[in-house]
N, C-alpha and C positions, 0 to 999 in steps of 0.2 A: 812242872809238868814232865812226866816221863816219856820215853820214846814210844811206848805203846799208845799213849794218849794222842801224841802228835800224829802217829801213823793212822790212827782211826779217824781223826779230823780231816786228814788229807783225803782219805778214801771217801768220806761222806761228801766232801766238796766236789770230788770228781763225779760222783753220782749225780749231784744236783746240776752240775754243768752239762753232763751228758743228757740229763732229762730235759733241761731247758732248751738245749740244742735240738733235740728231737721234736719238742713242741714247736719251736720256730720253723723247723723244716716242714712239719706237718701243716702249720698255718700258711706257709709260703706255697706249699703244693696246692692247698685248697684255693688260695687266692688266684694262683695261676690257672687252676681248673675253672674257677668261676669266670675269670677274664676270658679264657678260651671259649667257654660256653656263650659268653656275651657276644664275642666276635662271630661265633657260629650263628647265633640268633640274628645278628645284624645282617650277615651274609644271606641267611635264608629269606629275611624280609626283602632284601634287595633283589634276590633272584625272583621271588614271587612278584614283586613290583615290575620287574623287567618282563616277566612272562605275561603279566596282565596287560601291560602296554603293548606288547607284541601281538597279543591275541585280540585286543579290543580295537575298535575303529575310532577311538577318541584320540585326536591329535593333541600334542602338548602345545601350549600357547606361550609365547615369549613376549613380555611387555617391556619395551624399551624405557629408559629413564625419561626420555623426551615425552613419550606417550603418557607415562604416569603423571607427569607434571602438567600436561595440557588440560585445559578446562574440558568438561564433557561436551560442550557445544561451542562452535566457533563464533566469532564476533561478526556483526554486520556493521558496515560503515557507509557513509555517503560517499560521493565521488571524490571528495577532498580528504577522506580519512577520518572524518568526525564520527565518533561511535554512535550508533543507533540502537544496537542491541548487544548485550554482553552478559556472560555468566559471572556470578560473584558468590562468595560464601555468605550464607545467611542463616538465620535461626527460624525455626518453626515452633508453634505451640501445639504440643501433642498431649492428649489426655490418655493416661495409662492407669486404668482402675486397679491393676494388679501390683502397683508400685509398692504397697505395704504388705503384700502377700495375699494369697487367695482367700484366707480366712479373715483378713482384716477389712475394715471399712475403707473405701477408696479415698474419702475426704475426711479431714479433721473437722472442717466447718460445714455448715449447711450449704448445699449446692447453690441456692439463690444468693447467699452471701458471697460465695466465691465468684459467681457470675457477675454480681454487682461490682466487685473489686476489679475483675477483668475489664468490665465496661468502662471503669474509671481510667484504665490505661488505654483501651481501644474504644473510643466513643461510638464507633460505627457498629459495634457488636450488638446483637439483639439479646437482651438479658434473659428473657423467657426462653428463647431458643437454646442459649448456652446452658441455662439451668436444666433444661430438659435433657440435654446431651449428657451433662454431668450426673444427673439422677438415674439415667438409663443404665449406667455401668458399662457402656460399650466404648471401646477405645476408638480414637479417631482424631483427626486434625481439628483444632478449634480455630487456628489462624495460620496462614502462610506469610512469609516475608515479615519477620519481626526484627526490628532494629536492636542493636546490642543494648542500648540504654533501656529499652522497653523489656528486653529479656531479663535484665537485672531487677526491674520492678515486679515482674511476674514471679521471680524466685523469692522476692521479699514477702510474697503472700504466705509462704511457708507451707505449701501443699506439694508433697512429693509426687503426687499423681500428675501435676502439671509439669511435664518434661519439655526441655528446650533443645531438641536435636539440631545439630548443625547440618545444613544441606547446601547444595549448590543450586542457586536460583537464577532465573532469567530476569534481567533488569533492562529497562528502556530509559536511558538517561534523559531523553528529550520529552518524556511524558507522553501527552496526547499526540504530539507531532508525528505526522506520517503514519498514523495508526493503521489506516486501510492499506498502506503500502507494506508495512511490516507484518501485521497480524500479531500472533502471540504464541506462547508455548504452554500447552496444557499441563495438568498435574502429572501426567505420565511421561512428560518430556518430549511430546510430539508437537511439531509446528502446525499451526492452524491458520486458516484464512488468507494470509498474505505471503510475502516472500519467506517467512519462517516455514511455511508449508512447502513452497516451491524448492527451497534450498535445504530441506530437512536432511537428506542423505549427505550432502556435501558438508553441512555444518557439524555432523556427527562422525564423519569419516576421519579416523586418526591420521590419514595421509594428508588431509587438507585443512582440518579444523584449526591448525595453528596459524593459518593465513587468513586474515579478514576477508570477507566477501564484500566487495565494493559495489554499491548500487549506483544507478545513474543520477539519482536525485541529489540536489544541492540543498542542504538544510537551511541556508540563508534564503533561498528562493521559496522553499517549502514553507518556512515560517511566514514570509511576507504574503504568500498566496492564502494561507489559512486565515491570517489576520484580516486581510481585505474581504475575503468571502464572508467571514463571520460578521464583520461590520455591516456589509451590505445586506446580509440575511436578517440581522436584527433590526436594521433600519426600516425594513419593509415588512417585518413580521412574516417572513417566508417560512414554509415548512422545512426546507432544507436547501443546501447549496452544493455545487460541484464545480471543480475547476482543474485545469491542467495547463502546464507549460511544457512545450515540446520542441526539441531541436529539429528544424525543418530538413536538415541535411543528413542526419544520422538516425532519426527516430528515437533518440534518447529522451526519456521523460525526466525533466528537471524538477518537476513538482507535480503532485497529484493529490487532490484533497476532496473528501466527501464529508459534508456536515449534516447533522451533528456527528461528532466523532466519539470514539470510545477510548478508554485508558487501558493500554495493554498491560500495565503494571497491576491492574485490579479489574478482573473480569467478573462482573456481576450481571444481574438480570437486565439492568438498564443498558449496560455496555453491550450485551448480546443483541439488544434491540436496535443498536446503532451500527452493527457490523456490515449491513448491506451497503455495497459500494455503488454510489450513484454514477460514478464516472465510467466504470467498466461493465457493470452488471444490469443497471436499469436502462431500458430503452424508452425514448421519448420521440414524439413528433417535434422536430426542432425548427419547424416553420421557415421563416424567410432567410435563415442562414443557408438554405439550400439554393437560393436564387443565383448566387454567383457561380455555383457548380453547374447549374443548368446553362447559364450564359456562356461559361467556359466551354462546355460541350458543344454548344451551338457555334461558337467562334471556331473551335477546332474542326468542326464538320463543314465549315464554310456556309452555314445557314445565316450567320450574322457576319456581314462584311462591311456594310456602310453604317457607321455609328451615328450618322446624322439622319438615317431613315426613321420616320415617325410611325409608330404602331398605334392602332386604335386602342385607346385606354378605357373604352366603355365596357360595361358588364358583358360577360361571356356566357350566353345561354348554352348549356350542354347537357344532354341526357336527362332533361327534366329539372336540372339545377341551374343556378346562376352564380357564376364566379364574379365577385365584386372586390373592389378595394375598400380599405377601412374608412376612407373618406375620399371625396372627389379630388382627382389629381390633374384634371384637364381632359380635353378631348383626345389628344394624342401625346405620346411620349417617345423619345428615342431611348436607346439602351442605357446610356449613362444616367439619364433622368429616371428611368424605370428602377434602376438599382438605388439611386440616391433617395428616391421617395418610396422605395419598396412596393412596387406595383405588382399585385397578384395577377391582374388581367393581362398586362403586357408579358409577364413571365410565362403565363399559361399559353399565350399565343405563340411565343418563341418555342416552348416545349412541344406544342402541337406541330409546329413546322419541322422541328428536329425529328419528331417521330418516336414511337415507343422503343423500337429496336436500338437506336443509337443512344437514347437516354438511359435505357436499361443497361446497356453494355458499359457505359461510363460509370454507372453506379456499381456494377460488378467489379470493374477495374479498380475502383476505390475501396473495395472490400465491404460495401454496404450490405451485401447479401449473406455475410458470414459473421461468426462471432469475432469480436475485435482481436487483433493480433497483439498479444501482450502476455507476459509470463504469469501474471496473477491468475489464481484459480477461478475467481468469480468473473465470468465473461458472459454477458447477455446475448441471446440470439435475436437479431433484428426481426421486426415484423415486416416481412418482405412480401410484396405483392406476387401473385401467381405469374406464370410465364407469359401468358398473353395479356398484355396491358391494353385496356380500352383507352379511348381518347380522353375520357374524363380522368382516368387513373394517371395517364401520362401528364396531363395538365396539373393535377393536384400534387403529384410527386415533384413536379418542376418547381413549385413554391413551398415544398416541405411538409405536405400533408399526405396522408395515405401511406406513409413509410415511417417506421420508428427505429431509431438507432441510438447507440450510446454517445455521450459527449466525446469519447475517445475516437469513435468512427469519424466524427466531424473534424476533430483536430488533425487526424491523419489525412483526411481529404483536403483540408485547407493547406497543409504542408505541401502536398503534391501540387496544389494549384499555384503556389507562390514560389516554389524552389526551382522552377524550370520545367516542371511537369512530371517529376518522378515520385511515385508512391513507394514508401518504405514502411515496413512493420514497426510498430512502437516497441520499445524494449525498456525493461527496468534495470538492465545490466550496464555498467559503465563500459564504454567501448574505447579502445585505444585507437590511435591514428591508423587509418587504413582498414579498420574492422567494420566500418559501416556497410550494410548490405547494398548490393547494386540496385535492388528495387526493380520496378517495372514502369515503363513510360505510359502515362495516361494522357497527358496534354503535350502539345508542341511547345517548344521553348518560347516561340513568338506569342502563343496564347497566354502562357504564364506571364509574360511581360505586360500584355494588355490587362490582365486581371490585377496585376499589382497597381496599375494606374487607376482602374475602376474602384478597387477597394480603398485606395488612398482618397479618392474623391468622395466616397461615402463618409469617411471620417472628417473630411474638411467641410463638405457642404450638406451632408445628409443626416440620416438617423444616428450615425456613429460619432457625432460631434462631441458628446460627453466623454468619449474615450481618447480624444485627440490630445495626448500628452505633448506639451511643447518640446520640440527638438528631437523627438523620438520617431517621427514619421510613421505614425500608426495607421494601419488600414484594416478595415473589418466590416462586418455586417451584423445587424441586429436580427433577432428572431423572436416573435411573441406568438405562441401557439396555444390554443385552447386544449385542455386535457380532455381526452375522450372518456365517456362514462357509459353507464348502462342505458341511458336514454338518449345517447348522442353526445355531442360536444358540450362541455360545461362552460358556459359563458363567464362564470365567475372564477374559474380556476385556470391560470395561465402557467406555461413554462416559458420563462424569459431567458434568452441566451444572447451572448455577444461573442462572436468568433473573430479573432484578430491576428495580425502578424506585424512584426516590427524588426528592424527598420525597413520600410517598404522599398527603399532604393537598393537594399541588399538584404532580403529577409533572412533572419537567423532563427527566430523563434515564433511559434504559434501560441497564442493564449486564448483559452476558452473559459468563460465564466457563465454559470447557469444558476438560476433561482427557481425553486419549486413553489408555485403558488404565492408570489409576492402580493402584498396588499398595498393599495394606494394610501400613502401616508404623507405627512408634511415633508419628510425627508425626500420623497420622490415626487413632490409637487402634485400629490394625489393621482399620479399616473402609475399604471401597473405594467406598462410595456417596457421592453428591454432597453430602449433608448434612455429611460429614466432610472433604471435600477441596475441592469447588468453592465451596460456600457461604462457607467462611472466606476465600477469595480475595476475594470481593466485600465481605465484612465488613471486611477490611483496606484495600481499595481506596477505598471510598466516603469514609471520613474523610480520606483524602489528597487526593482530587480535589474534594470538596464545596466547601471554602473557595475553591479556585481558580476554581470555576464560579459563585461567588456564592451557594452554599447553606451557610449557617452552622448548626451544631448548635443545636437548640432543644428542650429537654425539656418545654417548656410547651405545645408544639403537637403535634397528632397527628390522625390520621383518627378520626372518631367511629364507634366500633364498639360503642357501648353497646347497640344493639338486637340485635346478633348474639352478643355475649359470653355471655349466659345460655344459648345453645344449645350451648356447648362444654362437654363433660363434663370436670370437673377444672379449668376455668379460674376465675380469681378473679371472683367475682360482684360 
C-alpha cells in the first residue's frame, strides 16, 4: 500500500468520525430538548393544579394511616367488653350480566339451573325469585354475608356473571341476643332501631370509632333473662314477653328483652315484624303492680300512718260502677293484708283518701306522664288521664287501671320506691363510678324503708310466693290486667306482670317480667294470673343472675318485718 492510499484512508476515517460525532451531538441535543419539554410540561401541570386548588373551594383531605386501618364502623360491647356488634370483611353475591360483554349472553347455563345450584348452596333462597332476577338481566345483589367456603362453591358453578365482591359487613356475634337493644345496620351502612341508630355518628366518626362503645348491659344477665322469658312464654302459650333488669342506684339497664326477637344478622320480613319493642314502646295497663306505688304515696303524704287500721274491704260503688276484688277477702283488711292479697277495694279507698292531686303528682314525679327516659329510639307515650281526675279515675289509677305505661316506666318507679326514694332515668350506657345522675326525690327514705318491708311480705306470704328465691330476699308485686278492646275489657286476654327487687335488705336490682296474653296450661296449673306465670319467671331468674352480679344467697339475712308480721292473719307469729 503506497502513501497516497494510506492518506486517503485516514481522511475517510476522519470524515466518518466527525459525522458520527455530529450525529451523537444532534441526538443528545434532541434528548435534552425533549427532557426540557417534559419538565416544562410537568411544571405547567403543577402550576395549573396549584391555581385550581387556589381558586376552588375544595379542601384537600389527609387520611392518616390509623384512619385508613380502622374499620368503617366502631365496635359495640357489653359492660365487660364482650363484643356485641363489630365490622368484619365478608363476601357478597352480586349478579353482573355484563361480565361477558354487552353483546354476550349473561349466563352460560339456563337461569333456572343456575338458581337451583345456588339454592343448593343457600337453602333459604327462593329458586323462582332468583331465576327471575337472573333472567331479567338486571344487576344486583343476590345475597349478602357469604362465607368464604360458600364463595368457593359459588365460583365452582362456573358463571362469570356471579361475582363475589369483598365488602365490610356488620356482624352480631351473639346472634339474636339483645336484638332490641342493638338494632341493626341497613344495606346503606346506617344504624336502625336500637343503639346502632343512637350511636350512628359516634360509631362512624374517625376520631372515636377505634374505641368500642360500651353499653350498660351484661351479656350473662341478658342471656339468662331471655332464656327464662322464653321458657315462661312458651309454657303458657303467650303472644309475647318482655323483661328488664335495672340497677336501682344508677339507672343502668343490665338486661332488656322483648320476645319474640329478631336476628340482626339476617333482616327479613319475619324479623321486621318482631322489631317492636314491648319494654320501651308498647304501653299497657299493668294492674296491681301499681298498688305499692299508691300505698307509698299515701304513706309519704301521711294518709296511711297506722298499719293496723282496718279498711272496709267490701265493694266500692262509684259513679254507676262497682269496684270489687277478684274474690272475697274478708270484711276488713289492713294495709299489709291489702297488698298481700292484692285488694282492689282497699287500694281504691286509700287512693280516694289520698286524693287526685297528690296521686297525680306522684305519678308525674315517677315519669308516668312522659315517654320513658332511655336512649333507645322506640319510646311509647303513656295513655295519661286528663288533668282533672275524677274520683273514679283516681281510684282506678290507684290499682293500675285507666293508665297505660311501658314496663320500663314501672321498673324505674319500683327502683325509686326501694332505693331510698330517688327517681333516676334509665340508661343504656355504662356509667363509671360517680357518673350516676342525682335524680329527684319522690319518696321519703322512711317511706322507702316501709315499702321494702311490705314488698318482702308479699313475696313471703302473698301473691309473689312463686318468686321467693331462697336466700335472695326477693320482694315484689304481681299484676294481672285485662287488655282493653273495642267493646271494653277483654276477659280472656290478660297482661301478667311481676315487678320485683332484690335483695330487699339492701336493694340493688329491679326485675320486671311481663307476659302478653298467657293461656291457662298444665305448666301454670291452668291459671292465667301473674302469680302463676310471671312470678315464677322472676323466681327462676334471680338465682341465675344474683351470683353474676355479686349477690350471693344468704338465708341468715333478711328485711326486719317483725313489727308488721303480727298484723298478717295466718302468718307465723
